[in-house]
C-alpha angles and dihedrals in degrees: 000000000000091000090053091049092051091049091052099037093088093051104108094183139338088247090060092054095043090045090054092051090045093052090054093045093049090059137240093277095064101033112029093055121005090196094056099066095055088050091056091049088049092051091050093049100047096073089051105044105012129244107298104068096039091050091053090046094048093048091050094050093045091049090052092049091049090049090051090051094050091048088065091065097060125118122275093253089065095055094115093047091047091052092053092044090052091051092050092048092050091051091049092048090049089049090051091053090046092053092047093049091045092051094048096045090058091061116103094232115101092216093060091047091053091047092048091050090050090049091053091052096046095049095044091047091049093050091048097053092042100048106024090111090064111050094189093051090044092056093046094050093044094047097085093048095042090047091051092049090048092053090049092050093047090051091047092051090048090050092052091047091052090050091046093241102136093159091062090056088073089053091051091050095043095061098060090038091057091047090047092051090049092051091047090054090048091049091050092050092049092050091048091048090051090049091053091049091049090050090049091049092050090049091049092049090049090049091048091051090048090050092049091049091048092050091048092050092044091051092049095047094048096042093051097064090036087062090064095040097050096033100049093039088053091051090046091054089058094059108112122236093020109162115260092243091052090047090053091049091049091051090052090051092050092046093048092048092051090047091055090047090053090054091051091048092049092053092049093047090048090051093049093047092047091052093043091239098122112106127195125232107200113196134162115268138179106254099204094045092045095055095037093053097042096045090048089060089070095046095096093045092051093045091052088061094041093248126148111234113204137173135194125189115188115240092238094058106116115246093235131031137175117239142112097284093188093058091040088054090050093055093045093047092050094050093044092047091052092046092053093041094055098039119088098178139000132036141337112197132186116204123191127195137162130221101209095186092058098029092235130146110218121201130177130186114202129187140178093226138121097306126212128266113246093240090057098052098080094061096037095104095043118115120268092003134113132191091256129020089225091057093080090053095047100037108013127226141135098249090239101101100083092040089055091047090053093048094046094048091049090047087054092053099263141074147225135249141176138207120188144169115205111247093007107067147272140252119208115193134185137174133197136185107264117163119207114264111221100180131080122263139173113246116229112261111249095186100056090124091059090051093054090100088075092059114098116236111283129206104227128189113211113199115191134132093218118082093208092057094049091047091052095048091046091052092051097043097044090048089065095047106266129129120241133203118186131216121183097198143024091252092055090048090057092051092050095045090051092062108022130057115229130190096211134008119210106201128194112213106208110058133140116259109005108020126209094266093056092043092051092049091049092051092049093048093050122089090218131124094275099048089107098036114121111254117203119194110228105186148135087230099098106156119120092251090055092051090048092047092051090052091049089051090059102264118142104206141012129221121187125224133262086071114234109206097220091048092050092049092047092049092052089048091051095051098037110122093005122138127184133226108271094232100045133028095241130121113259104165145346110236118215117245 
């Protein structure tokens, strides 16, 4: 099925495919240059009738074609008028060809008759393959040519009657009948071909929807148990006086859980990029702080392998740029993770430069690792591939990381590259469009979790149908001094919100019976004491459509499972004391205390 999907993924529409086949079938004369065919007709007519009439005819046809071309550049509000103008022009052009063919076929010379007959066939064939999808338009555009042919045949029949040659009447009738039958067969084949393509497109769309649904379900089902694995192992690691062996085992559990989460995220990102559904969110960011914070995240990993982790930012790099920092972070993290993974000893260095003339941020990650053989470089960024088949066995990985980096950098207006010497090391580089930000902005606080002690105790409602999830969230929230009430369904959440005031509601989305979306809408529609309480979606449903649907249901934020303790603490800090406007679920102020 995947092969079929790939073969159909580039099919923008059945009309595009049919149109391409039609253009080829109609011939180079009619399609490659609309002004060439009239010129050939002009050259054929001049020796027969002189210059005057062919010049007038050629000028008229060229003027009509030019008018048709200019009509395609009009504003969107004139689409209907442009469509009708195009139809009128096509009818007039067809009429002009019909008149030319009719004039030439009346000449006594056999050569002109043959040319006129060919012209009839070419024009009729071109109209058929261009307009067969619209029967009404097809009939209108064929009318001048068919009318001209009919007149010719009537005159031929009359001529044979006058000359008492009834047998030749059958010959005169047989020719257009044969052509008509041929065109009918061609029309039938084109319609059937279009039907098959439409059926294929519908099948591909159904398969794509099934794939998207499968990925969404897979993500939810994997993230749900990961919530307990990562969350409780994180809490376990905070227990004081835990034996060293137990601490080591807990760290392995956390690392393994995060590794599995990274695989799930890679698959989802690959799916969104493949479908063209991933959207960028360019925002201003502090360059020095961005690289300092994100490189520091790998300090412990590099130190564990005895590697030196260095960074160098050129002096001419602007202090603030505009780009999607989240996607930029994803590319950088992938390249740094690979560099540390494949380096046994030495140095991993991140270098940052800026091309002011092109407005591009340029980043390279160099290592002194294994290096890559020259014959492996060309397929390094291909999906589901790695430089060496044994790499996945020795180091693990899905083979999607570099492909995602390539797609993200290209989506951000740049690209990726690599230079490597086998056994010496590699340098992966990428660049993205990142205009200079001249204004002032407030950097996002990265230590909100540490500031949580300043947040007054909050009464938080946790809505989730799974006991393990509620238990985990309760343990985290109560550990930082907040009060928790639990609800195991949307219906129970409505009963509780009708009688008890809450400061924040954490709402799961996928629950039996009344799901989180319905519960959030019901709370927002009510005039109760929690109608303006911030509702934060806390769910394993993390696709863009899920985030959008939660916002449309009246939720104010979205946290993905597995639950990361710092993110949960920071989210509670951000929404503590906040109340919403009673008419719309938007933030209006943050109330003290």
